[in-house]
C-alpha positions as CSV (number, residue, x, y, z in Angstrom):
1,M,-8.1,87.1,90.0
2,R,-10.2,84.4,88.6
3,V,-11.0,81.6,91.3
4,L,-10.5,78.3,90.6
5,R,-14.1,77.1,90.1
6,R,-15.9,74.6,87.4
7,A,-19.2,73.4,87.6
8,L,-20.3,70.0,87.7
9,V,-21.8,67.2,85.7
10,P,-25.5,66.3,86.0
11,L,-26.6,64.9,88.6
12,V,-23.7,64.0,91.0
13,F,-21.7,60.6,91.1
14,L,-18.8,61.7,93.7
15,V,-17.1,64.7,92.7
16,V,-18.1,65.5,89.0
17,L,-15.6,68.5,88.5
18,A,-12.6,70.2,90.2
19,A,-14.4,73.4,91.0
20,L,-12.2,74.9,88.6
21,P,-13.4,78.3,86.3
22,S,-14.3,78.0,82.8
23,P,-11.8,79.6,80.6
24,A,-11.6,79.5,77.1
25,Y,-9.8,76.4,75.8
26,A,-6.6,77.6,74.0
27,A,-4.6,75.3,71.9
28,T,-1.9,77.7,72.3
29,C,0.9,77.3,74.9
30,P,-0.3,79.3,77.8
31,R,1.8,82.3,78.5
32,D,5.2,82.2,80.3
33,S,4.9,78.7,79.8
34,R,6.7,75.9,77.6
35,C,4.6,73.1,76.2
36,L,5.7,69.5,75.4
37,T,4.5,66.4,73.8
38,V,4.9,62.9,75.6
39,R,3.7,59.8,74.0
40,V,2.9,56.9,75.6
41,P,1.1,53.4,74.5
42,L,-2.8,53.4,74.8
43,D,-2.4,49.7,76.2
44,R,1.1,48.8,77.8
45,S,0.2,45.5,77.7
46,G,0.6,46.1,73.9
47,A,-2.7,44.1,73.2
48,V,-4.3,47.2,72.0
49,P,-2.6,49.2,69.2
50,G,-2.2,52.7,69.4
51,T,-0.7,55.4,71.3
52,V,-1.8,58.8,73.0
53,A,0.0,62.1,72.7
54,L,-0.1,63.7,75.9
55,R,0.2,67.4,76.1
56,A,1.4,69.5,79.4
57,A,2.8,73.1,80.0
58,V,5.5,73.6,82.2
59,V,6.1,77.1,84.3
60,T,9.6,77.0,85.5
61,G,10.0,78.8,89.1
62,R,12.7,79.9,91.0
63,D,13.2,77.3,93.1
64,R,14.7,74.8,91.0
65,T,15.8,72.5,93.4
66,A,12.4,71.3,94.7
67,A,10.7,68.6,92.8
68,P,8.3,69.9,90.3
69,L,4.7,70.2,91.2
70,V,2.1,68.3,88.7
71,L,-1.1,69.9,89.1
72,L,-4.3,67.8,88.0
73,T,-7.7,68.8,87.7
74,G,-11.1,66.5,88.3
75,G,-14.1,65.0,86.7
76,P,-13.2,63.0,85.4
77,G,-12.7,64.5,82.1
78,Q,-11.3,68.1,82.6
79,A,-8.6,69.2,80.7
80,G,-5.9,71.0,83.0
81,V,-3.4,73.2,80.6
82,S,-6.0,75.6,79.9
83,F,-5.8,76.5,84.1
84,T,-2.0,77.2,83.8
85,R,-2.1,80.6,84.8
86,D,-5.0,80.1,87.3
87,W,-2.5,77.6,89.1
88,G,0.0,80.1,88.9
89,L,-2.2,82.6,90.5
90,L,-3.4,80.6,93.3
91,L,0.3,79.0,94.2
92,G,1.4,82.7,94.4
93,L,-0.7,82.9,97.4
94,T,1.5,80.3,98.9
95,G,4.7,82.1,98.5
96,V,6.4,78.5,97.0
97,R,8.3,78.9,94.0
98,R,8.2,75.3,92.6
99,T,8.3,74.6,88.7
100,F,4.9,73.3,88.2
101,V,3.1,71.0,85.4
102,T,0.2,71.3,84.1
103,V,-1.3,68.6,81.6
104,D,-4.4,67.6,79.9
105,V,-4.7,63.7,81.2
106,R,-5.2,61.1,78.4
107,G,-8.8,61.5,76.9
108,S,-8.8,65.3,77.7
109,G,-8.3,68.5,75.8
110,D,-5.1,68.0,73.4
111,S,-4.2,64.6,74.9
112,G,-6.3,62.3,72.1
113,L,-9.4,64.0,73.3
114,L,-12.3,61.5,73.7
115,R,-15.6,61.8,72.0
116,C,-19.1,60.7,71.7
117,P,-21.1,63.6,69.9
118,A,-24.3,61.6,70.7
119,F,-24.2,61.2,74.7
120,E,-22.3,64.7,74.7
121,R,-25.7,66.1,73.7
122,A,-27.8,63.5,75.8
123,I,-26.0,64.5,79.2
124,A,-26.5,68.0,78.4
125,R,-30.4,67.8,78.3
126,S,-30.9,65.3,81.0
127,P,-28.7,64.3,84.1
128,L,-29.8,60.8,83.6
129,A,-28.3,59.9,80.1
130,G,-26.7,56.4,79.2
131,A,-23.6,56.1,78.4
132,G,-23.9,52.5,76.7
133,A,-23.6,53.7,73.3
134,C,-21.0,56.0,73.8
135,G,-18.8,53.0,75.4
136,A,-19.9,50.5,72.1
137,D,-18.6,53.4,69.7
138,L,-15.1,53.8,71.7
139,G,-14.8,49.8,71.4
140,D,-11.8,48.2,73.2
141,R,-10.1,51.7,73.8
142,R,-12.7,52.8,76.5
143,S,-10.9,50.4,78.5
144,F,-7.5,52.5,78.9
145,Y,-8.9,55.4,80.6
146,R,-8.6,54.3,84.1
147,S,-6.7,56.5,86.9
148,S,-3.7,54.0,86.8
149,D,-3.3,54.7,83.7
150,A,-3.2,58.0,83.6
151,A,-1.1,57.3,87.0
152,D,1.5,55.5,84.8
153,D,1.5,58.3,82.2
154,L,2.9,60.9,85.0
155,E,5.5,58.8,85.5
156,A,6.0,59.1,81.5
157,L,6.0,62.9,82.2
158,R,9.0,62.4,84.8
159,V,11.2,60.4,83.0
160,R,10.7,63.3,80.1
161,L,11.2,66.1,82.5
162,R,14.5,64.2,83.8
163,V,13.6,64.9,87.1
164,P,13.9,62.3,89.9
165,K,10.8,62.7,91.5
166,L,7.7,64.5,91.3
167,A,5.0,66.2,93.8
168,I,1.6,66.3,92.7
169,M,-1.5,68.4,93.9
170,A,-4.8,67.2,92.7
171,V,-8.1,68.4,93.2
172,S,-11.7,66.2,93.4
173,Y,-11.4,63.2,90.8
174,G,-7.8,63.8,90.3
175,T,-6.9,62.7,93.6
176,R,-7.6,59.2,92.2
177,I,-4.7,59.6,89.9
178,A,-2.4,61.1,92.5
179,V,-3.0,58.4,95.0
180,D,-2.6,55.7,92.5
181,Y,0.8,57.3,91.4
182,A,1.9,57.6,95.2
183,R,1.3,53.9,95.9
184,R,2.6,52.5,92.5
185,Y,5.6,54.7,92.6
186,P,6.3,55.8,95.8
187,G,10.3,56.4,95.2
188,R,9.6,58.7,92.7
189,T,7.2,61.0,94.8
190,D,8.3,64.0,96.9
191,R,4.8,64.5,98.2
192,V,1.2,64.8,97.7
193,I,-1.7,67.4,98.2
194,L,-5.2,66.2,98.0
195,D,-7.9,68.7,97.7
196,S,-11.2,67.3,98.2
197,A,-9.9,63.7,98.0
198,V,-12.1,60.5,96.7
199,D,-11.9,57.5,99.0
200,D,-11.2,54.1,98.1
201,A,-14.2,52.8,99.5
202,A,-16.6,55.2,97.4
203,D,-19.8,53.4,95.9
204,A,-22.0,53.3,93.1
205,F,-25.3,55.4,95.2
206,I,-22.8,58.3,96.4
207,G,-23.7,56.5,100.0
208,E,-21.3,58.7,101.6
209,T,-22.5,61.9,100.4
210,F,-25.9,61.0,101.8
211,A,-24.8,59.8,104.9
212,A,-23.0,63.3,105.4
213,V,-26.0,65.2,104.8
214,P,-27.3,65.4,108.1
215,R,-23.6,66.5,109.5
216,V,-23.5,69.1,107.1
217,I,-26.7,70.4,107.5
218,R,-26.1,70.4,111.4
219,A,-22.7,72.2,110.9
220,L,-24.1,74.8,108.6
221,C,-26.8,75.5,111.4
222,R,-24.2,76.8,113.3
223,W,-23.3,79.6,111.0
224,S,-26.9,79.9,109.3
225,C,-30.3,78.4,109.6
226,P,-34.2,79.6,110.2
227,G,-34.8,80.0,113.9
228,G,-38.5,79.4,115.3
229,G,-37.6,76.2,116.5
230,S,-37.3,74.8,113.2
231,S,-35.3,71.2,112.7
232,P,-33.4,71.9,109.2
233,V,-32.8,68.0,109.1
234,G,-36.3,67.3,109.5
235,D,-37.5,70.3,107.3
236,L,-35.5,68.5,104.3
237,A,-37.1,64.8,105.3
238,R,-40.4,66.2,105.1
239,L,-39.9,68.4,101.6
240,A,-38.5,65.4,100.1
241,R,-41.6,63.3,101.1
242,R,-43.7,65.8,99.7
243,L,-41.6,66.4,96.2
244,R,-41.5,62.6,95.9
245,S,-45.2,62.2,95.9
246,S,-46.2,65.5,94.5
247,P,-43.7,67.5,92.6
248,V,-44.4,71.2,91.6
249,T,-43.4,73.2,88.9
250,V,-42.3,76.9,90.0
251,K,-42.0,80.2,87.5
252,T,-39.1,82.4,88.3
253,R,-37.8,84.9,86.8
254,A,-35.2,82.8,84.6
255,G,-38.3,80.4,83.5
256,R,-40.0,77.4,84.7
257,V,-38.7,74.9,87.3
258,R,-39.3,71.9,88.2
259,L,-39.4,71.0,91.8
260,D,-39.1,67.0,92.7
261,E,-36.7,65.0,95.1
262,D,-34.1,64.8,92.2
263,T,-33.9,68.0,91.9
264,L,-33.7,68.8,95.7
265,V,-30.7,66.1,96.1
266,G,-29.0,68.0,93.2
267,T,-29.7,71.2,94.5
268,L,-28.2,70.5,98.1
269,I,-25.1,68.9,96.5
270,S,-24.6,71.5,94.0
271,T,-24.3,74.3,97.3
272,D,-21.1,73.0,98.4
273,L,-19.7,74.6,94.9
274,L,-20.9,78.2,96.3
275,P,-21.3,77.8,100.5
276,D,-21.8,81.1,100.9
277,E,-24.2,82.3,98.0
278,L,-26.2,78.9,97.6
279,M,-25.5,76.8,101.0
280,R,-26.3,79.5,103.5
281,P,-29.8,80.0,102.1
282,F,-30.9,76.5,101.1
283,P,-32.4,75.9,104.8
284,S,-34.6,78.7,104.9
285,A,-35.5,78.0,101.1
286,V,-36.7,74.4,102.1
287,R,-38.6,75.8,105.3
288,A,-40.3,78.5,103.0
289,A,-41.3,75.7,100.1
290,L,-42.9,73.6,103.1
291,G,-44.8,76.7,104.1
292,G,-46.1,76.9,100.5
293,R,-43.5,79.5,99.3
294,P,-41.4,77.6,96.8
295,G,-39.8,80.7,94.9
296,A,-36.9,80.9,96.7
297,L,-35.8,77.1,96.3
298,A,-36.6,77.0,92.7
299,E,-34.1,80.0,92.2
300,L,-31.8,78.3,94.1
301,A,-32.4,75.0,91.8
302,F,-32.0,77.2,88.7
303,I,-28.5,78.4,89.9
304,A,-27.7,75.2,90.4
305,S,-28.7,74.0,86.8
306,Q,-26.4,76.6,85.3
307,L,-23.6,75.2,87.6
308,N,-24.6,71.9,85.9
309,T,-23.5,73.2,82.3
310,I,-21.1,70.9,80.7
311,G,-19.1,73.6,78.3
312,A,-16.4,73.2,75.7
313,V,-16.0,69.4,75.2
314,R,-12.0,70.6,75.0
315,E,-12.6,71.4,78.8
316,F,-14.6,68.6,79.9
317,S,-14.9,65.0,77.9
318,P,-18.3,63.7,78.5
319,A,-16.8,60.2,77.0
320,L,-14.0,60.4,79.4
321,Y,-16.2,60.8,82.4
322,A,-18.1,58.2,81.7
323,A,-15.3,55.4,80.2
324,T,-13.5,56.6,83.6
325,L,-16.3,55.6,85.8
326,C,-17.8,52.8,84.3
327,E,-14.4,51.0,84.0
328,E,-13.1,51.6,87.3
329,A,-15.9,52.9,90.2
330,P,-17.0,50.4,92.2
331,L,-20.5,48.9,90.9
332,A,-23.3,47.5,92.4
333,W,-23.7,44.6,89.7
334,D,-21.7,42.4,87.7
335,R,-20.1,44.2,85.0
336,S,-20.4,41.5,82.6
337,A,-24.1,40.8,83.1
338,A,-27.0,42.1,80.8
339,P,-28.4,45.5,81.4
340,A,-31.4,44.4,82.7
341,E,-29.9,42.3,85.4
342,R,-27.3,44.9,86.3
343,R,-30.3,46.7,87.0
344,R,-31.9,44.0,89.4
345,Q,-28.7,43.4,90.5
346,A,-28.2,47.3,91.6
347,L,-32.0,47.9,92.9
348,A,-31.5,44.6,95.3
349,A,-28.3,46.0,96.6
350,L,-29.9,49.3,97.3
351,A,-32.8,47.4,99.1
352,A,-30.6,45.6,101.1
353,R,-29.2,49.0,102.9
354,P,-31.5,49.8,105.6
355,A,-33.5,52.9,104.8
356,T,-31.6,55.2,107.2
357,A,-28.3,55.1,105.1
358,F,-30.2,57.6,102.7
359,A,-32.0,59.7,105.0
360,P,-33.7,62.4,104.8
361,F,-33.8,61.3,101.3
362,S,-35.0,57.9,99.7
363,R,-33.6,54.8,98.3
364,D,-35.2,56.4,95.0
365,A,-33.1,59.2,95.0
366,A,-30.0,57.5,95.8
367,A,-30.4,54.9,92.6
368,D,-31.0,58.5,90.6
369,A,-28.1,60.2,91.8
370,G,-25.7,57.5,91.1
371,L,-24.1,55.6,88.5
372,L,-26.9,53.6,87.7
373,P,-28.1,55.8,85.0
374,L,-25.1,56.3,83.4
375,C,-23.2,52.8,83.2
376,A,-26.2,50.6,83.5
377,D,-26.2,49.9,79.5
378,W,-22.1,50.3,79.3
379,P,-20.6,47.5,77.3
380,A,-18.8,44.7,79.4
381,P,-14.8,45.5,79.9
382,S,-12.8,44.7,77.3
383,R,-9.9,43.9,80.0
384,T,-10.1,42.7,83.2
385,L,-8.3,44.4,86.1
386,A,-8.0,43.4,89.6
387,P,-9.0,46.7,91.6
388,E,-6.0,48.7,92.5
389,P,-5.5,47.6,96.5
390,A,-6.3,50.5,99.2
391,A,-2.4,50.0,100.1
392,A,-0.3,52.4,102.6
393,T,2.7,54.6,101.4
394,P,5.3,56.1,103.0
395,V,4.9,59.2,100.8
396,P,3.7,62.6,103.0
397,V,0.4,63.2,101.9
398,L,-1.7,66.4,102.8
399,I,-5.5,66.2,102.8
400,L,-7.9,69.3,102.7
401,A,-11.3,68.4,103.4
402,G,-13.9,71.2,103.4
403,E,-16.2,70.8,106.4
404,L,-19.4,71.3,104.0
405,D,-18.4,69.5,101.2
406,L,-21.2,67.0,100.2
407,R,-19.1,65.4,97.1
408,T,-16.1,64.3,99.0
409,P,-17.1,64.5,102.4
410,L,-14.8,64.7,105.5
411,E,-15.5,61.3,106.9
412,A,-14.4,60.0,103.4
413,A,-10.8,61.9,103.8
414,R,-10.3,60.2,107.4
415,R,-10.8,56.9,105.9
416,L,-8.4,57.7,103.0
417,A,-6.0,59.1,105.2
418,A,-6.0,56.2,107.6
419,S,-5.1,53.9,104.6
420,L,-2.3,56.0,103.1
421,G,-0.7,55.8,106.6
422,N,1.1,58.9,106.2
423,A,-1.3,61.7,105.9
424,T,-2.3,64.5,107.4
425,V,-5.9,65.9,107.1
426,V,-6.8,69.8,107.4
427,T,-10.3,70.7,107.6
428,A,-11.2,74.0,106.5
429,P,-14.3,75.2,108.6
430,K,-17.5,76.7,106.7
431,V,-15.9,75.4,103.3
432,G,-17.5,73.0,100.5
433,H,-15.6,71.5,97.7
434,S,-12.4,72.2,96.5
435,A,-10.9,74.1,99.6
436,F,-7.8,75.3,98.1
437,G,-9.2,76.1,94.8
438,A,-12.6,77.2,94.8
439,S,-12.5,79.0,98.3
440,L,-8.9,80.2,99.0
441,N,-9.5,79.6,102.1
442,A,-6.8,80.9,104.6
443,C,-6.7,77.6,106.1
444,A,-6.1,75.5,103.1
445,T,-3.5,78.1,101.6
446,R,-1.1,78.3,104.6
447,S,-1.7,74.6,104.8
448,V,-0.4,74.2,101.4
449,A,2.4,76.4,101.7
450,A,3.7,74.7,104.9
451,F,3.5,71.5,103.5
452,L,5.3,72.3,100.4
453,R,7.9,73.4,102.4
454,G,8.6,70.5,104.3
455,R,6.4,71.8,107.3
456,L,3.3,70.5,109.0
457,P,0.4,72.0,108.1
458,A,-0.5,75.4,110.0
459,C,-3.9,74.8,111.2
460,A,-4.4,71.3,111.2
461,R,-7.7,70.4,113.0
């Protein structure tokens, strides 16, 4: 069985992709499913004309009394219908036999795919590519690809399915859509499972990720760290300082790899997709690099760069990725300001934070790893919406959090659970991003099975 894993977009905002695999995109309906199309307005206010034809695939389960389970991938920008078979295999592990539905959210896959060819080429070459020209090319429609728009689309899907309620299971950035749906339509929501949830309070400099680094490294060191009195967090801080002032280029079996502080940050965050294969050797590779032997770290950095490939646009839309994040993510600048002023505001906001907020890395690393490179030149919004309130909901919610997840850390999961009110957090030990889909973690699998049957999670910690 193919494990649900997919790469991240360079560098990192929050979560980037849903840690799913990379199947060949199929325009035909997946086997053993029936496909349907739901046409929805691009702009539900009617000010901007146009519609979006949403593509979904339905796999009928044996239990037709339970609410259908809608499965949402992440990104933002990742299509979902291509993963129908993979989701079926994973859900088979839970023993739950609900009908389930996969969907290409608006702007992805076969649901009005957003394209910006020049930006697609640019972001494939550089993790610091800006999306401003893409936003200008998209015009007014760029403002209609927020998570709240996709949540309203799910309600149209529910009406089309002729069911009273939906259950939702979402991974990574797809959790934003799931939470918005539960808050907007609590009476239409059976239950929600959030795997690696995006917190309402996430910021433009991925501060929650930087804050989690020391805890994750220490947790990892209960499992695998170099001995000899080393301090892995201190080692990482020393190497970051060294590479910030003196980057090095290392020749590996796969080619030359430049090691600088940005590479170090990106490599570390990438390891949470593969904790066994990449995160476990990371502290030792850092220690070796400090000793003048950077080869192992360069090898890890190269593997991380391969994980960061975008793949086919129908699997993942860079234009949708940029349109969603640059329109809805909390930013550190005034969206209506000129680009130069935005940068000034962003750097001032960054300077106002204590340096310890990003330790063992620097403020410069936070500026590059966050949304400033991507969104600084994004056009001013063509519509103004109030932020979605971080409101409680009576809907029962299960949040799966990997102990070693750096994109959507455990601390963020706990904050989100507190805001939702009726949520339970399950921590999967020794697991990174995508506790259910990527790791096949037994704790997460048992918890999903119990929760879908209306019981408390089996291994909540």
